C-alpha positions in Angstrom: -22.6 20.3 -3.4 -24.0 16.9 -2.8 -26.5 16.7 0.0 -27.1 14.0 2.6 -30.3 12.0 2.3 -32.1 13.8 5.1 -31.7 17.1 3.2 -33.7 15.6 0.3 -37.0 13.8 0.2 -37.5 11.0 2.7 -40.8 9.4 3.6 -40.0 9.1 7.3 -36.9 10.0 9.3 -35.4 7.7 11.9 -34.6 10.7 14.0 -36.5 10.5 17.4 -39.0 13.2 18.1 -37.4 16.0 20.0 -33.8 14.7 19.5 -31.2 17.4 20.3 -27.5 17.1 19.7 -25.2 18.2 22.4 -22.0 18.1 20.4 -21.1 18.9 16.8 -19.9 16.6 14.0 -18.8 17.3 10.4 -19.0 15.5 7.1 -17.1 15.9 3.8 -18.7 18.6 1.7 -18.5 16.5 -1.5 -18.7 18.8 -4.6 -21.6 18.3 -7.0 -19.3 17.1 -9.8 -18.0 14.2 -7.8 -19.9 11.0 -8.6 -17.5 8.3 -7.2 -14.5 7.7 -5.0 -12.2 4.6 -5.4 -10.4 3.1 -2.4 -7.8 0.3 -2.9 -6.1 -1.4 0.0 -2.8 -3.0 -1.1 -1.1 -5.4 1.4 2.3 -7.1 1.6 1.9 -10.2 3.8 4.9 -11.6 5.6 5.7 -13.8 8.6 9.1 -12.6 9.6 10.6 -12.6 6.1 12.3 -9.6 4.6 9.7 -7.8 2.6 11.7 -4.6 1.9 12.1 -5.2 -1.9 8.5 -5.9 -2.5 7.4 -3.0 -0.4 9.6 -0.6 -2.4 8.1 -2.0 -5.6 4.6 -1.4 -4.3 5.4 2.1 -3.2 6.8 2.9 -6.6 3.5 2.0 -8.2 1.8 5.0 -6.5 4.1 7.6 -8.1 3.2 9.5 -11.2 0.4 11.6 -12.6 -2.3 8.9 -12.2 -1.3 8.0 -8.7 -3.7 8.2 -5.8 -5.1 11.5 -4.5 -4.7 10.3 -0.9 -2.3 7.7 0.3 -1.6 6.2 3.8 0.4 3.4 5.2 0.0 1.1 8.3 0.6 -2.3 9.8 -2.0 -4.9 10.7 -1.9 -8.5 12.0 -4.0 -11.1 10.3 -6.1 -13.9 11.9 -3.1 -16.3 11.6 -0.6 -13.9 13.0 0.7 -12.8 9.6 1.9 -9.2 9.3 0.5 -7.1 6.6 2.1 -3.8 5.6 -1.0 -2.0 4.1 -1.3 0.9 1.8 -4.7 2.6 1.6 -5.0 4.6 -1.6 -7.9 6.8 -2.9 -8.7 8.1 -6.3 -11.3 10.8 -7.1 -12.8 8.9 -10.1 -13.0 5.3 -11.5 -11.3 6.6 -14.7 -8.2 7.8 -12.8 -8.1 4.4 -10.9 -8.4 2.5 -14.2 -5.6 4.5 -15.7 -3.4 3.7 -12.7 -4.1 0.0 -13.1 -2.8 0.0 -16.6 0.6 1.7 -15.9 3.6 -0.6 -16.5 4.6 -0.6 -12.8 1.2 -1.8 -11.6 0.5 -4.2 -14.5 3.8 -5.9 -14.2 3.7 -6.2 -10.4 0.3 -8.0 -10.4 1.2 -10.2 -13.3 4.5 -11.4 -11.8 4.5 -15.2 -11.4 7.5 -15.0 -9.2 5.2 -13.8 -6.4 3.6 -17.2 -6.3 6.7 -18.6 -4.6 8.5 -17.7 -1.4 7.4 -16.5 2.0 5.6 -13.3 0.9 2.0 -12.6 -0.1 0.5 -9.7 -2.0 -3.1 -8.7 -1.9 -5.5 -5.9 -2.9 -9.1 -5.1 -2.1 -10.7 -2.5 -4.4 -13.9 -0.5 -3.9 -15.6 1.7 -6.4 -17.8 3.9 -4.2 -20.8 6.0 -5.6 -21.2 9.2 -3.7 -24.9 8.6 -3.3 -24.1 5.3 -1.4 -21.5 6.9 0.9 -21.5 8.9 4.2 -18.8 10.4 6.3 -18.8 11.7 9.9 -16.0 13.3 12.0 -15.6 14.7 15.4 -14.1 17.9 14.0 -13.3 19.7 10.8 -9.6 18.8 10.6 -9.9 15.5 8.8 -6.7 14.7 7.1 -7.1 11.5 5.1 -9.1 9.6 2.6 -12.1 11.3 1.1 -11.6 14.4 3.3 -8.1 14.8 1.9 -9.5 14.6 -1.7 -12.2 17.2 -1.3 -10.7 19.3 1.5 -14.0 20.9 2.6 -16.0 20.0 5.6 -19.4 21.1 6.8 -21.3 20.6 10.0 -24.1 18.1 10.0 -27.1 17.8 12.4 -27.8 14.3 11.2 -26.0 12.4 14.0 -26.3 11.3 17.5 -29.2 8.8 17.1 -29.4 5.2 15.8 -30.1 5.4 12.1 -28.3 8.7 11.5 -25.5 7.0 9.5 -28.1 5.4 7.2 -29.8 8.8 6.8 -26.6 10.4 5.8 -26.4 8.1 2.8 -28.4 9.8 0.0 -29.5 6.5 -1.7 -31.1 5.3 1.5 -34.0 7.7 1.0 -35.3 5.4 -1.7 -33.4 2.1 -1.2 -33.0 -0.1 1.9 -29.9 -1.7 0.2 -30.3 -5.3 1.5 -27.6 -7.9 0.8 -27.9 -9.2 -2.7 -26.7 -12.7 -1.6 -27.7 -13.3 2.1 -26.6 -16.9 1.9 -23.0 -16.1 0.7 -21.5 -15.9 4.2 -23.3 -19.0 5.5 -21.3 -21.4 3.3 -18.6 -23.4 5.1 -15.2 -21.8 4.9 -13.3 -22.7 1.7 -10.7 -25.4 2.3 -8.7 -24.8 -0.9 -5.0 -24.2 -0.4 -4.1 -20.6 -1.2 -0.3 -20.5 -0.9 1.2 -20.6 -4.4 -2.0 -19.5 -6.0 -3.6 -16.3 -7.4 -7.2 -16.0 -6.2 -9.7 -13.4 -7.3 -13.1 -12.8 -5.7 -16.0 -10.4 -6.2 -18.3 -9.7 -3.2 -22.1 -9.6 -3.4 -23.9 -6.4 -4.1 -24.7 -4.1 -1.1 -21.7 -5.3 0.9 -21.1 -2.5 3.5 -17.6 -1.2 4.1 -16.5 0.9 7.0 -13.2 2.7 7.7 -13.0 4.4 11.1 -10.3 6.9 12.1 -8.7 7.4 15.5 -6.0 10.2 15.8 -4.5 11.3 19.1 -1.4 12.9 17.6 -2.5 16.5 18.5 -4.0 15.8 21.9 -2.4 16.7 25.2 -1.1 14.0 27.5 -4.1 13.8 29.8 -6.5 13.3 26.9 -4.1 10.8 25.3 -4.0 8.8 28.5 -7.7 8.8 28.8 -8.2 7.7 25.2 -5.6 4.9 25.4 -6.8 3.8 28.8 -10.5 4.0 28.5 -11.6 4.1 24.8 -9.0 2.2 22.7 -9.2 -1.0 24.8 -13.0 -1.0 24.4 -12.6 -0.6 20.7 -10.3 -3.5 20.5 -12.8 -5.7 22.4 -15.4 -4.9 19.8 -13.1 -5.7 16.9 -12.1 -8.9 18.5 -15.8 -9.9 18.8 -16.4 -9.3 15.1 -13.3 -11.2 14.0 -14.0 -14.1 16.3 -17.7 -14.4 15.4 -17.8 -13.5 11.7 -20.7 -15.7 10.6 -22.8 -14.7 13.6 -22.0 -11.0 13.1 -22.2 -11.2 9.3 -18.8 -9.5 9.2 -16.1 -10.6 6.8 -13.5 -9.2 9.2 -12.1 -6.0 10.7 -8.5 -4.9 10.3 -6.9 -2.8 13.1 -4.2 -0.8 11.5 -1.5 1.2 13.3 -0.6 4.1 11.0 3.0 5.1 10.0 4.5 7.6 7.6 5.3 6.4 4.1 8.8 5.2 5.1 7.2 2.9 7.6 9.5 4.2 10.3 7.6 6.9 12.1 4.5 6.1 14.2 1.9 8.7 13.5 -0.1 8.1 16.7 -3.1 7.2 14.6 -5.1 4.1 13.8 -7.7 3.0 11.3 -10.1 0.1 11.2 -11.2 -1.3 7.9 -14.1 -3.7 8.0 -16.7 -5.4 5.7 -20.2 -6.4 6.6 -22.8 -8.4 4.7 -25.0 -5.3 4.4 -25.7 -2.0 6.1 -28.3 -3.7 8.1 -25.8 -6.1 9.7 -23.5 -3.2 10.5 -26.5 -1.4 12.1 -27.4 -4.6 14.0 -23.9 -4.6 15.6 -23.7 -0.9 16.2 -27.3 -0.4 17.6 -27.7 -3.5 19.7 -24.5 -5.4 20.5 -22.9 -4.8 23.9 -19.4 -4.5 22.4 -20.4 -1.5 20.2 -22.7 0.1 22.8 -19.6 0.1 25.1 -17.5 1.8 22.4 -20.2 4.4 21.9 -20.4 5.1 25.6 -16.7 5.2 26.0 -16.4 7.9 23.3 -19.3 9.9 24.9 -17.6 9.7 28.3 -14.4 11.1 26.8 -16.3 14.0 25.3 -18.0 14.7 28.7 -14.7 14.2 30.6 -13.1 17.0 28.6 -16.3 19.2 28.4 -16.6 18.9 24.7 -13.0 20.2 24.0 -11.6 17.0 22.6 -8.4 17.0 20.5 -8.5 13.2 19.8 -10.0 13.1 16.3 -12.5 10.3 15.5 -14.4 9.7 12.3 -15.5 7.2 9.7 -16.4 6.5 6.1 -19.3 4.1 5.4 -20.2 2.9 1.9 -22.7 0.4 0.5 -21.3 -1.0 -2.7 -23.4 -2.0 -5.8 -22.9 -5.3 -7.5 -19.4 -5.7 -9.0 -17.9 -2.7 -7.2 -16.0 -4.7 -4.5 -13.3 -7.1 -5.7 -10.1 -8.5 -4.4 -7.0 -10.4 -5.5 -4.7 -12.5 -3.3 -1.3 -13.9 -4.4 0.4 -16.5 -2.3 -1.5 -15.4 0.8 -2.6 -17.2 4.0 -5.9 -19.0 3.8 -7.4 -16.7 6.4 -6.5 -13.4 4.6 -9.3 -11.1 3.7 -12.1 -12.7 1.7 -10.2 -16.0 1.0 -12.4 -18.0 3.5 -15.3 -17.2 1.1 -13.6 -18.0 -2.1 -15.1 -21.2 -3.4 -14.1 -20.9 -7.0 -17.4 -19.2 -8.0 
């Protein structure tokens, strides 16, 4: 099985001397043959218009032998108030993802010029994730989605509970600091080009850092649910609002807060995910290690663990990836100017 970076050779660990963990966490036990994951977010953007036909068409693209190995659905609200029904799909190799892209259902959907007109938008953000540039961490071994659903085996990790542990769980960090390949990219003025009625493609600079976090209270008892929703979730939302309201300062392209539903879109699963993109791992670390909004999130989560004496049924976790050049791309069709990476699309 693939090992985390601290289990290999590292010149100096970031782990403080004498650090002892007082609670356990788990990571995906990625098998040795796994070299990459692929994650693709597909969104249907609407502003009160009927999106049912387009949503059904999108759902149909995921059927078949080359469909995703893990698939979820949720709803998020964009910066301009636009609703996006979002599907987050995972494949266990770039080859399987490439095969999916060439199926008639997928190819015809994304080539359709009819999507350039009307009140609906369609977008996708695709990530090819090398295992050596990825880490996962969960509060228990019952992870249900994403990479954990693909490989279905978890193992405890002692590499957690200190600032820098996420970096040390990324194998490539033992020999690569992974700085942004284009540190001036986010500093450019927002693109002023009209995006409605257009198809826009963009590729993000190398070493862009992607995070998906998980919050699941579906199996928790009422007292714990009340504590989470009253004391942790509001603090999380404040942190996400800071990142979305201060993107250039935080070097964050944006954070989506997604309420998760079943595949019909009708049943609330009592789960949320956040999906966010940072200029680099360093800028994610700067926020997590030093900014009051994230320090408050961390403290709120620790307080919940202490309140319930370590017996916490609310499941928390994340996937963090640092993507090489060319491995993060996006396409937006008839979308609002503030959607996803469109503010940084300058035609180059």
